[in-house]
Each structure stands twice: as structure tokens, then as C-alpha cells.
A tleap script that builds the chain and sets N, CA, C and O, in Angstrom:
source leaprc.protein.ff14SB
mol = sequence {
  NMET LYS LEU LEU LYS LEU SER THR VAL ILE
  VAL ALA ALA GLY LEU ALA VAL GLY CYS ALA
  THR ASN SER ASP ILE GLU ASN LEU GLN GLY
  GLN ILE ASN THR MET LYS SER ASP VAL SER
  SER ALA LYS SER ALA ALA SER ALA ALA ASN
  SER ALA ALA SER GLN ALA SER ALA ASP ALA
  ARG ALA ALA ARG SER ALA ALA GLU ALA ALA
  LYS ARG SER ALA ASP GLU LEU THR ILE LYS
  PHE ASP ARG MET PHE LYS ARG SER MET SER
  CLYS
}
set mol.1.N position { 13.038 123.147 -82.879 }
set mol.1.CA position { 13.337 122.208 -83.923 }
set mol.1.C position { 12.756 120.826 -83.618 }
set mol.1.O position { 12.190 120.164 -84.488 }
set mol.2.N position { 12.915 120.410 -82.354 }
set mol.2.CA position { 12.376 119.124 -81.955 }
set mol.2.C position { 10.843 119.137 -82.092 }
set mol.2.O position { 10.234 118.142 -82.485 }
set mol.3.N position { 10.248 120.269 -81.762 }
set mol.3.CA position { 8.797 120.403 -81.855 }
set mol.3.C position { 8.331 120.264 -83.297 }
set mol.3.O position { 7.303 119.640 -83.559 }
set mol.4.N position { 9.068 120.832 -84.221 }
set mol.4.CA position { 8.729 120.735 -85.637 }
set mol.4.C position { 8.842 119.303 -86.125 }
set mol.4.O position { 7.974 118.841 -86.866 }
set mol.5.N position { 9.890 118.587 -85.731 }
set mol.5.CA position { 10.046 117.189 -86.123 }
set mol.5.C position { 8.930 116.331 -85.525 }
set mol.5.O position { 8.366 115.467 -86.196 }
set mol.6.N position { 8.626 116.583 -84.261 }
set mol.6.CA position { 7.590 115.805 -83.580 }
set mol.6.C position { 6.213 116.040 -84.218 }
set mol.6.O position { 5.453 115.094 -84.422 }
set mol.7.N position { 5.902 117.276 -84.523 }
set mol.7.CA position { 4.609 117.564 -85.141 }
set mol.7.C position { 4.522 116.983 -86.550 }
set mol.7.O position { 3.448 116.554 -86.970 }
set mol.8.N position { 5.627 116.961 -87.282 }
set mol.8.CA position { 5.651 116.364 -88.611 }
set mol.8.C position { 5.387 114.862 -88.528 }
set mol.8.O position { 4.649 114.314 -89.346 }
set mol.9.N position { 5.980 114.209 -87.557 }
set mol.9.CA position { 5.769 112.772 -87.383 }
set mol.9.C position { 4.316 112.496 -86.993 }
set mol.9.O position { 3.707 111.554 -87.499 }
set mol.10.N position { 3.772 113.297 -86.115 }
set mol.10.CA position { 2.377 113.117 -85.676 }
set mol.10.C position { 1.415 113.333 -86.840 }
set mol.10.O position { 0.465 112.569 -87.010 }
set mol.11.N position { 1.651 114.360 -87.633 }
set mol.11.CA position { 0.788 114.633 -88.789 }
set mol.11.C position { 0.881 113.498 -89.797 }
set mol.11.O position { -0.134 113.066 -90.342 }
set mol.12.N position { 2.080 113.018 -90.045 }
set mol.12.CA position { 2.258 111.921 -91.003 }
set mol.12.C position { 1.570 110.658 -90.498 }
set mol.12.O position { 0.926 109.954 -91.276 }
set mol.13.N position { 1.698 110.366 -89.220 }
set mol.13.CA position { 1.042 109.184 -88.643 }
set mol.13.C position { -0.476 109.338 -88.706 }
set mol.13.O position { -1.193 108.383 -89.007 }
set mol.14.N position { -0.947 110.521 -88.427 }
set mol.14.CA position { -2.396 110.765 -88.494 }
set mol.14.C position { -2.943 110.584 -89.889 }
set mol.14.O position { -4.029 110.031 -90.061 }
set mol.15.N position { -2.218 111.034 -90.878 }
set mol.15.CA position { -2.660 110.874 -92.256 }
set mol.15.C position { -2.622 109.412 -92.678 }
set mol.15.O position { -3.505 108.945 -93.397 }
set mol.16.N position { -1.607 108.697 -92.234 }
set mol.16.CA position { -1.483 107.290 -92.618 }
set mol.16.C position { -2.580 106.455 -91.979 }
set mol.16.O position { -3.118 105.547 -92.613 }
set mol.17.N position { -2.910 106.745 -90.760 }
set mol.17.CA position { -3.912 105.952 -90.038 }
set mol.17.C position { -5.325 106.441 -90.336 }
set mol.17.O position { -6.240 105.628 -90.460 }
set mol.18.N position { -5.516 107.722 -90.450 }
set mol.18.CA position { -6.851 108.294 -90.521 }
set mol.18.C position { -7.442 108.426 -91.905 }
set mol.18.O position { -8.579 108.883 -92.026 }
set mol.19.N position { -6.753 108.062 -92.928 }
set mol.19.CA position { -7.278 108.220 -94.280 }
set mol.19.C position { -8.307 107.141 -94.584 }
set mol.19.O position { -8.067 105.954 -94.363 }
set mol.20.N position { -9.428 107.560 -95.080 }
set mol.20.CA position { -10.467 106.624 -95.493 }
set mol.20.C position { -10.457 106.548 -97.013 }
set mol.20.O position { -10.311 107.561 -97.697 }
set mol.21.N position { -10.611 105.363 -97.520 }
set mol.21.CA position { -10.642 105.193 -98.970 }
set mol.21.C position { -12.041 105.496 -99.483 }
set mol.21.O position { -12.996 105.584 -98.712 }
set mol.22.N position { -12.146 105.652 -100.789 }
set mol.22.CA position { -13.458 105.912 -101.391 }
set mol.22.C position { -14.399 104.742 -101.154 }
set mol.22.O position { -15.600 104.936 -100.964 }
set mol.23.N position { -13.860 103.530 -101.164 }
set mol.23.CA position { -14.732 102.370 -100.935 }
set mol.23.C position { -15.264 102.361 -99.507 }
set mol.23.O position { -16.397 101.941 -99.270 }
set mol.24.N position { -14.453 102.823 -98.550 }
set mol.24.CA position { -14.932 102.930 -97.166 }
set mol.24.C position { -16.070 103.940 -97.074 }
set mol.24.O position { -17.077 103.696 -96.410 }
set mol.25.N position { -15.901 105.051 -97.733 }
set mol.25.CA position { -16.926 106.094 -97.709 }
set mol.25.C position { -18.199 105.603 -98.398 }
set mol.25.O position { -19.304 105.838 -97.909 }
set mol.26.N position { -18.043 104.924 -99.527 }
set mol.26.CA position { -19.214 104.392 -100.234 }
set mol.26.C position { -19.918 103.327 -99.398 }
set mol.26.O position { -21.147 103.249 -99.387 }
set mol.27.N position { -19.138 102.514 -98.705 }
set mol.27.CA position { -19.718 101.495 -97.825 }
set mol.27.C position { -20.535 102.155 -96.711 }
set mol.27.O position { -21.655 101.736 -96.420 }
set mol.28.N position { -19.959 103.191 -96.093 }
set mol.28.CA position { -20.672 103.906 -95.034 }
set mol.28.C position { -21.933 104.583 -95.579 }
set mol.28.O position { -22.973 104.587 -94.920 }
set mol.29.N position { -21.837 105.151 -96.773 }
set mol.29.CA position { -23.005 105.798 -97.374 }
set mol.29.C position { -24.099 104.778 -97.633 }
set mol.29.O position { -25.280 105.060 -97.429 }
set mol.30.N position { -23.706 103.584 -98.085 }
set mol.30.CA position { -24.690 102.519 -98.298 }
set mol.30.C position { -25.360 102.114 -96.996 }
set mol.30.O position { -26.570 101.888 -96.960 }
set mol.31.N position { -24.579 102.021 -95.929 }
set mol.31.CA position { -25.148 101.687 -94.622 }
set mol.31.C position { -26.095 102.770 -94.137 }
set mol.31.O position { -27.147 102.476 -93.568 }
set mol.32.N position { -25.724 104.015 -94.360 }
set mol.32.CA position { -26.587 105.138 -93.970 }
set mol.32.C position { -27.899 105.084 -94.743 }
set mol.32.O position { -28.970 105.279 -94.168 }
set mol.33.N position { -27.818 104.821 -96.044 }
set mol.33.CA position { -29.036 104.742 -96.855 }
set mol.33.C position { -29.940 103.595 -96.398 }
set mol.33.O position { -31.163 103.731 -96.369 }
set mol.34.N position { -29.321 102.459 -96.040 }
set mol.34.CA position { -30.095 101.325 -95.532 }
set mol.34.C position { -30.789 101.697 -94.223 }
set mol.34.O position { -31.955 101.368 -94.009 }
set mol.35.N position { -30.053 102.386 -93.357 }
set mol.35.CA position { -30.638 102.808 -92.080 }
set mol.35.C position { -31.783 103.793 -92.289 }
set mol.35.O position { -32.794 103.735 -91.587 }
set mol.36.N position { -31.625 104.691 -93.248 }
set mol.36.CA position { -32.701 105.641 -93.543 }
set mol.36.C position { -33.956 104.897 -93.993 }
set mol.36.O position { -35.070 105.233 -93.591 }
set mol.37.N position { -33.759 103.889 -94.827 }
set mol.37.CA position { -34.892 103.092 -95.296 }
set mol.37.C position { -35.548 102.352 -94.137 }
set mol.37.O position { -36.774 102.297 -94.039 }
set mol.38.N position { -34.720 101.782 -93.256 }
set mol.38.CA position { -35.250 101.071 -92.088 }
set mol.38.C position { -36.019 102.008 -91.169 }
set mol.38.O position { -37.071 101.640 -90.648 }
set mol.39.N position { -35.505 103.207 -90.967 }
set mol.39.CA position { -36.176 104.191 -90.117 }
set mol.39.C position { -37.515 104.587 -90.734 }
set mol.39.O position { -38.514 104.725 -90.028 }
set mol.40.N position { -37.531 104.768 -92.046 }
set mol.40.CA position { -38.775 105.113 -92.730 }
set mol.40.C position { -39.807 104.000 -92.576 }
set mol.40.O position { -40.985 104.267 -92.335 }
set mol.41.N position { -39.364 102.755 -92.714 }
set mol.41.CA position { -40.272 101.615 -92.536 }
set mol.41.C position { -40.791 101.552 -91.099 }
set mol.41.O position { -41.969 101.276 -90.868 }
set mol.42.N position { -39.916 101.807 -90.150 }
set mol.42.CA position { -40.319 101.788 -88.742 }
set mol.42.C position { -41.334 102.890 -88.454 }
set mol.42.O position { -42.286 102.676 -87.705 }
set mol.43.N position { -41.137 104.056 -89.041 }
set mol.43.CA position { -42.091 105.153 -88.854 }
set mol.43.C position { -43.452 104.784 -89.434 }
set mol.43.O position { -44.486 105.067 -88.828 }
set mol.44.N position { -43.452 104.156 -90.599 }
set mol.44.CA position { -44.711 103.746 -91.215 }
set mol.44.C position { -45.428 102.713 -90.355 }
set mol.44.O position { -46.642 102.784 -90.163 }
set mol.45.N position { -44.670 101.760 -89.843 }
set mol.45.CA position { -45.264 100.727 -88.985 }
set mol.45.C position { -45.806 101.335 -87.699 }
set mol.45.O position { -46.880 100.946 -87.240 }
set mol.46.N position { -45.091 102.272 -87.117 }
set mol.46.CA position { -45.548 102.931 -85.896 }
set mol.46.C position { -46.815 103.739 -86.156 }
set mol.46.O position { -47.726 103.761 -85.329 }
set mol.47.N position { -46.867 104.392 -87.292 }
set mol.47.CA position { -48.061 105.168 -87.649 }
set mol.47.C position { -49.270 104.254 -87.824 }
set mol.47.O position { -50.368 104.572 -87.366 }
set mol.48.N position { -49.063 103.121 -88.486 }
set mol.48.CA position { -50.159 102.162 -88.673 }
set mol.48.C position { -50.612 101.593 -87.335 }
set mol.48.O position { -51.809 101.421 -87.105 }
set mol.49.N position { -49.663 101.303 -86.455 }
set mol.49.CA position { -50.010 100.773 -85.131 }
set mol.49.C position { -50.768 101.811 -84.316 }
set mol.49.O position { -51.707 101.470 -83.596 }
set mol.50.N position { -50.374 103.060 -84.424 }
set mol.50.CA position { -51.064 104.131 -83.713 }
set mol.50.C position { -52.501 104.274 -84.218 }
set mol.50.O position { -53.428 104.467 -83.430 }
set mol.51.N position { -52.674 104.179 -85.515 }
set mol.51.CA position { -54.011 104.271 -86.105 }
set mol.51.C position { -54.887 103.111 -85.636 }
set mol.51.O position { -56.052 103.301 -85.288 }
set mol.52.N position { -54.310 101.902 -85.632 }
set mol.52.CA position { -55.061 100.727 -85.187 }
set mol.52.C position { -55.427 100.847 -83.711 }
set mol.52.O position { -56.527 100.466 -83.311 }
set mol.53.N position { -54.515 101.371 -82.906 }
set mol.53.CA position { -54.791 101.544 -81.478 }
set mol.53.C position { -55.901 102.570 -81.262 }
set mol.53.O position { -56.750 102.396 -80.388 }
set mol.54.N position { -55.892 103.622 -82.045 }
set mol.54.CA position { -56.950 104.635 -81.933 }
set mol.54.C position { -58.311 104.041 -82.284 }
set mol.54.O position { -59.307 104.311 -81.613 }
set mol.55.N position { -58.345 103.231 -83.341 }
set mol.55.CA position { -59.596 102.584 -83.744 }
set mol.55.C position { -60.068 101.603 -82.673 }
set mol.55.O position { -61.259 101.531 -82.369 }
set mol.56.N position { -59.135 100.854 -82.109 }
set mol.56.CA position { -59.491 99.898 -81.057 }
set mol.56.C position { -60.036 100.625 -79.834 }
set mol.56.O position { -60.974 100.150 -79.194 }
set mol.57.N position { -59.465 101.749 -79.514 }
set mol.57.CA position { -59.943 102.540 -78.383 }
set mol.57.C position { -61.362 103.052 -78.631 }
set mol.57.O position { -62.205 103.020 -77.735 }
set mol.58.N position { -61.618 103.520 -79.840 }
set mol.58.CA position { -62.961 103.994 -80.188 }
set mol.58.C position { -63.967 102.845 -80.133 }
set mol.58.O position { -65.085 103.016 -79.647 }
set mol.59.N position { -63.564 101.673 -80.632 }
set mol.59.CA position { -64.447 100.505 -80.585 }
set mol.59.C position { -64.736 100.097 -79.142 }
set mol.59.O position { -65.861 99.718 -78.815 }
set mol.60.N position { -63.734 100.172 -78.290 }
set mol.60.CA position { -63.919 99.812 -76.880 }
set mol.60.C position { -64.882 100.780 -76.198 }
set mol.60.O position { -65.712 100.362 -75.390 }
set mol.61.N position { -64.776 102.066 -76.516 }
set mol.61.CA position { -65.718 103.046 -75.933 }
set mol.61.C position { -67.144 102.761 -76.386 }
set mol.61.O position { -68.084 102.849 -75.596 }
set mol.62.N position { -67.301 102.417 -77.668 }
set mol.62.CA position { -68.635 102.108 -78.182 }
set mol.62.C position { -69.185 100.847 -77.518 }
set mol.62.O position { -70.368 100.792 -77.184 }
set mol.63.N position { -68.344 99.839 -77.324 }
set mol.63.CA position { -68.785 98.603 -76.673 }
set mol.63.C position { -69.176 98.870 -75.225 }
set mol.63.O position { -70.158 98.316 -74.730 }
set mol.64.N position { -68.412 99.712 -74.554 }
set mol.64.CA position { -68.740 100.056 -73.163 }
set mol.64.C position { -70.089 100.761 -73.093 }
set mol.64.O position { -70.897 100.463 -72.213 }
set mol.65.N position { -70.338 101.683 -74.000 }
set mol.65.CA position { -71.619 102.399 -74.013 }
set mol.65.C position { -72.772 101.425 -74.243 }
set mol.65.O position { -73.807 101.512 -73.583 }
set mol.66.N position { -72.587 100.501 -75.177 }
set mol.66.CA position { -73.628 99.512 -75.460 }
set mol.66.C position { -73.867 98.611 -74.254 }
set mol.66.O position { -75.011 98.281 -73.940 }
set mol.67.N position { -72.804 98.217 -73.588 }
set mol.67.CA position { -72.945 97.361 -72.400 }
set mol.67.C position { -73.660 98.098 -71.275 }
set mol.67.O position { -74.498 97.518 -70.584 }
set mol.68.N position { -73.336 99.358 -71.093 }
set mol.68.CA position { -74.008 100.145 -70.050 }
set mol.68.C position { -75.489 100.314 -70.364 }
set mol.68.O position { -76.325 100.251 -69.463 }
set mol.69.N position { -75.821 100.531 -71.642 }
set mol.69.CA position { -77.225 100.659 -72.036 }
set mol.69.C position { -77.960 99.334 -71.810 }
set mol.69.O position { -79.099 99.329 -71.344 }
set mol.70.N position { -77.320 98.228 -72.135 }
set mol.70.CA position { -77.942 96.915 -71.920 }
set mol.70.C position { -78.154 96.660 -70.435 }
set mol.70.O position { -79.179 96.101 -70.043 }
set mol.71.N position { -77.211 97.058 -69.616 }
set mol.71.CA position { -77.363 96.881 -68.160 }
set mol.71.C position { -78.515 97.720 -67.631 }
set mol.71.O position { -79.299 97.255 -66.804 }
set mol.72.N position { -78.617 98.947 -68.105 }
set mol.72.CA position { -79.742 99.795 -67.666 }
set mol.72.C position { -81.071 99.156 -68.045 }
set mol.72.O position { -82.004 99.125 -67.242 }
set mol.73.N position { -81.154 98.649 -69.269 }
set mol.73.CA position { -82.396 97.999 -69.710 }
set mol.73.C position { -82.699 96.770 -68.862 }
set mol.73.O position { -83.846 96.549 -68.473 }
set mol.74.N position { -81.688 95.980 -68.579 }
set mol.74.CA position { -81.888 94.786 -67.754 }
set mol.74.C position { -82.314 95.174 -66.347 }
set mol.74.O position { -83.185 94.523 -65.771 }
set mol.75.N position { -81.727 96.209 -65.785 }
set mol.75.CA position { -82.110 96.672 -64.450 }
set mol.75.C position { -83.557 97.152 -64.433 }
set mol.75.O position { -84.299 96.855 -63.497 }
set mol.76.N position { -83.965 97.896 -65.467 }
set mol.76.CA position { -85.345 98.374 -65.555 }
set mol.76.C position { -86.323 97.201 -65.651 }
set mol.76.O position { -87.369 97.205 -65.001 }
set mol.77.N position { -85.976 96.193 -66.468 }
set mol.77.CA position { -86.846 95.019 -66.588 }
set mol.77.C position { -86.934 94.245 -65.279 }
set mol.77.O position { -87.998 93.737 -64.926 }
set mol.78.N position { -85.836 94.154 -64.570 }
set mol.78.CA position { -85.837 93.472 -63.274 }
set mol.78.C position { -86.781 94.183 -62.306 }
set mol.78.O position { -87.539 93.531 -61.589 }
set mol.79.N position { -86.738 95.482 -62.284 }
set mol.79.CA position { -87.631 96.259 -61.408 }
set mol.79.C position { -89.084 96.030 -61.806 }
set mol.79.O position { -89.936 95.834 -60.938 }
set mol.80.N position { -89.382 96.051 -63.104 }
set mol.80.CA position { -90.759 95.826 -63.559 }
set mol.80.C position { -91.247 94.434 -63.184 }
set mol.80.O position { -92.373 94.275 -62.711 }
set mol.81.N position { -90.406 93.425 -63.392 }
set mol.81.CA position { -90.807 92.059 -63.053 }
set mol.81.C position { -91.009 91.897 -61.553 }
set mol.81.O position { -91.917 91.185 -61.125 }
set mol.82.N position { -90.184 92.540 -60.762 }
set mol.82.CA position { -90.375 92.484 -59.308 }
set mol.82.C position { -91.716 93.100 -58.919 }
set mol.82.O position { -92.428 92.555 -58.076 }
set mol.83.N position { -92.062 94.226 -59.525 }
set mol.83.CA position { -93.356 94.865 -59.229 }
set mol.83.C position { -94.506 93.945 -59.627 }
set mol.83.O position { -95.468 93.771 -58.878 }
set mol.84.N position { -94.393 93.361 -60.816 }
set mol.84.CA position { -95.461 92.468 -61.284 }
set mol.84.C position { -95.580 91.251 -60.368 }
set mol.84.O position { -96.693 90.809 -60.084 }
set mol.85.N position { -94.474 90.707 -59.907 }
set mol.85.CA position { -94.515 89.566 -59.024 }
set mol.85.C position { -95.150 89.931 -57.679 }
set mol.85.O position { -95.962 89.178 -57.142 }
set mol.86.N position { -94.777 91.075 -57.153 }
set mol.86.CA position { -95.346 91.513 -55.874 }
set mol.86.C position { -96.837 91.749 -56.003 }
set mol.86.O position { -97.591 91.428 -55.085 }
set mol.87.N position { -97.279 92.303 -57.121 }
set mol.87.CA position { -98.710 92.529 -57.344 }
set mol.87.C position { -99.465 91.206 -57.415 }
set mol.87.O position { -100.550 91.055 -56.854 }
set mol.88.N position { -98.858 90.251 -58.123 }
set mol.88.CA position { -99.550 88.973 -58.249 }
set mol.88.C position { -99.584 88.241 -56.911 }
set mol.88.O position { -100.525 87.488 -56.659 }
set mol.89.N position { -98.626 88.429 -56.076 }
set mol.89.CA position { -98.584 87.770 -54.767 }
set mol.89.C position { -99.572 88.436 -53.813 }
set mol.89.O position { -100.093 87.780 -52.911 }
set mol.90.N position { -99.834 89.715 -53.997 }
set mol.90.CA position { -100.732 90.405 -53.069 }
set mol.90.C position { -102.195 90.161 -53.400 }
set mol.90.O position { -103.054 90.458 -52.571 }
set mol.91.N position { -102.510 89.642 -54.556 }
set mol.91.CA position { -103.917 89.397 -54.922 }
set mol.91.C position { -104.447 88.151 -54.380 }
set mol.91.O position { -105.611 87.823 -54.609 }
savepdb mol mol.pdb
quit
């Protein structure tokens, strides 16, 4: 009997404290919808940043290739000029 009274009191207290009103639920739903929108915006921004990073990486590889080609050309010209200078000095 005591157990029945105790469980009735606990259930009644739980219902009194744990009940959410419709406005509480609507408020939470609004917050969830706002968060979904924010997450979608964040995903879009991350995708755009990833695309920009990929393009920057490709541009950096192209610049490195161009710099290496320019260095090779400069090295070849240096060798040619050294040969020409040595020839002119030996005459």
C-alpha cells in the first residue's frame, strides 16, 4: 500500500515538473530549424573554402613548375656565358 502511494506521488510530481507546453516545443523547434540553417550555411562555406584551397594548391604547383623551368634556363645560360668567357680569355 505504501508503495502504491509513493509511486502515485512520484508519478504526479513527474508529470507536474516534466510537462512541456506547446510554446516550449515550438520554441525548441524554432531553435532546431535555426541550427539546421546555420549548419547548412557552414557546410556551404566549408565547401567553398575547400574549393578555393584546391585551386590555390593547383596554382602553387604551376608556379613551382614555372620557377623550376626558369631556374634551369638561367643555369643553362650561366654555363654558356662561362664557356664564352673562357674562350675569349684563351684567345
